C-alpha positions, 0 to 999 in steps of 0.5 A: 710520248703517245702520238695520235693520228686519225685514220678511217677504219677499212670498210672491209672489216665489216664485210669480213665479219658479216656485220653492217653498221654506221662507221665513224672515223677511227682514232688510232694511237701509237700505243694500240689499235682501234675498234678491237672486238670484245674480249669475252662475248659471255661478259659485258664488253671491255671498253676504253672509256675512262672512269671519270667520263661516267659522271661526265656522261650523266652531266652532259645528258642532263644538259642536253635534256635541259636544252631540249626541254627549253626547245619544247617549252618555249614554243609551247608558251609562245603558242599560249600553253600555260607553264607555271613553275614546275607544274607542266601541262601533261602533254608538255611533261610527256614531250619533255620526258621523251626529250630527256630519254633521247638526251640519255642516248645522245650523251652516251654516244657523244661522250664515247666518241669525244674521248675515243674517236670511234663508236660501235653499237656492241660497245653499249651491249647491243648484241646477242647474249654470249651464252645464247638467248635461253640462258639469258632468258633464264637469268632475266626471269630470275632477276625480275622475280627476285626484284618483284619479291624484294619490292613486295617485301619492301612495300609491306615494310614501308608505307610508300605514297602512290607514285604520281608520274603517270598522272603528271605525264597525262595518262588520264587525259584520254586514250591517246595520252594513255598509249603515249605514256605507256610507250614512253614508260614501258618501251622508250625509257627502258631502252634509253636508261639502260643505254646510258646507265648500263651501256656507258656509265657502268662500263666506264666505271668498271675500268676504275675498281671493277664490277662490284664497285661499278655496279653499286655506284651505277645503281646509286646513280640510277636510283638518284636520277628517279628522285623527281619522279618517284617517292623518296622511299622508292629510290632504295629498291630502284637503286637495288634494281640498278645494281642487279641490272648491272650484274645481269649485263655483265653476266650475259654480255648483252644489254637486251636482258636488262632492257627486258627486265626494265620494261617488264618491271615498268609494265607491272608498275604501270598496270598497278597504278592504273588498276589493271588486271588482264591488260597487264600481259597485253601491255608487257607483250606490247612493250617488248614487241615495240622494243623489238621493232625499234631494234629491228628498224635500227638494224635495218638502218645500219645503226646497230651492227648485226650478229655476235662478235667473235672472241678476240684470240688470246684475250680474256676478261675478268670480273 
């Protein structure tokens, strides 16, 4: 019979490893110790999350997003904004999507904490790639190039209707709305979606049937969650992208390469829908710079732990 007791992790553990970060109460059990470092920094972290918490995290994210949308929509309606059925004014739709992305992160963190009693940023892959940035960058570019080739081939074979997401978010409603829409789709969404789908769901599902099954299931969920914002035929390449991002995460040990691929893909799609040419590199670089600035701010606030975790002695990972 396992007996649980609640303790607070010694503060010296952070200083000893040269890291800073928010510390939550740690739950220790008679069966093992808490807050163990990643067994193999060259692979995505081994985490104690149960597989069934993966769909739970997604459901909680939807719940939080729904509640958040009500918090946005009800006051807007009271102030005279006309909200008719599923047709939302661009500004409200944009705000609701920001709330949805925030709900993704909140749900992942809360579910992880509910069932383990402790949360660290490295558990979600927010750390340097185990094999270094050069190798991770090469793998990132290979994944992006492969997916772009697949997308072109798929579009040539299937006559997909033009996506209306940017129109719904209000990208055509002026410069300010265009900038906010670009910020949301090319910077905020990649961070939040990768955090939930690769950082939590994929990691939890790996504890069920390993990397391959977890990648496929996560990819299907990732494609499915875009059903309301992308044409149905586009869900297939999105699911494939979801699988590829899982493998990229697994093989680099860091969530950042996947965030970069996600951001660059969205930037290319954004520029294509807007009919841009020279603006594309500006958008892509600006999105990546924004992501880097957000990451730096979170590190300085102590929310993301710094450095690369040491390899745990005598432990290896598989898959």
